[in-house]
N, C-alpha and C positions, 0 to 999 in steps of 0.2 A: 504494500500500500504506500509505503514511504517512497519507494522507487517511482511509482506511477505519479505521485504528486510532484516529485522533483523533476521528472521528465516533462510534465505538463507546464510547470513554471518555466523551465528552460526553453521550451518551445514558444511560450508567450513572450519571453524576453528577447529571443532571437527575432521574432516577427516584429516586435515594436522597434528593435534596433535597426532592422532593415528599412523601416519606414522613415527613420530619422535621416538616413543617407540618401533617400530617394527624393529629396527636395529639388525642385526646379527653380532656376533663376531666370525668369523671363521678364525682366523689367522693361526691356525694349529700348533702353537708353544706353548708348555707348559712351565711352570717355570723350570721343570726338564731338558727339551731340551735346553733351553737358558743357564742354568747353565752348562750343559755338553759342550756346544759350547764355553763358556767363559773359562772353565777349559782347553779344548783342545787348544784354542788360546794362553793361558798362557804357556802351555807345548810346543807349537810350537815356543815360543819366541816372539810372536807378541805383547803381553801385558806384562807389562805396556809399554806405548809408550808416548813419549813427543810430544807436539804440534809442537815443532821446528824440530823434526826428523820424518816427515811423508812423504812417507812411511818409516818404520824403516829400517835403514841401516843394512847390513849383520853383522857388528860388534855389533850393538845393539841386534839383534836377537840372536847372539851367546852368548852374555853376559846374556841375559834374560834366555836362555836355561840353562846356567850354574847355575844361581841363583835358577831357578826352581828345578834343580836336587839336589842342596845342601839342599834347604828347604825341599823337599819331602823325601830325604834320612834321614834327621834329624827327620821328622815326623814318618817315618817308624821305625827308631831306637827306638823312644819313645813308639810307639805302641807295638813293640816286647818286650820291657822292661816291659811294663804294663801287657802284656799277661803272660810273665814268672813269674812276681811277683804275679799275680792273681792265676796262677796255683800252685805256691809254697804255697800260703796261703790256698788254698783248700786242698792240700795234706799234709800240715804240715811240708814240707821240706824247707830247705833254700839252696841257691846256694853258 
């Protein structure tokens, strides 16, 4: 009788343990999608946001949009300078 009870308990534990490993992760979002959403939120002026200013005020959104534009205009200028410098070094000419 003791053997039957221990076998049935072992069978139940094995069945419940198998269910724990059979979880599926189908969130549908990849890292790239989440990153794109964060970049879009930053471009929209929603991020960064203070805990004291939730939801962000129109002034905060406008300020964040200006900062985003300034930062990314600077990034684009650096990228263009690097491209022109790379092209100049490949052709042997200088500007």
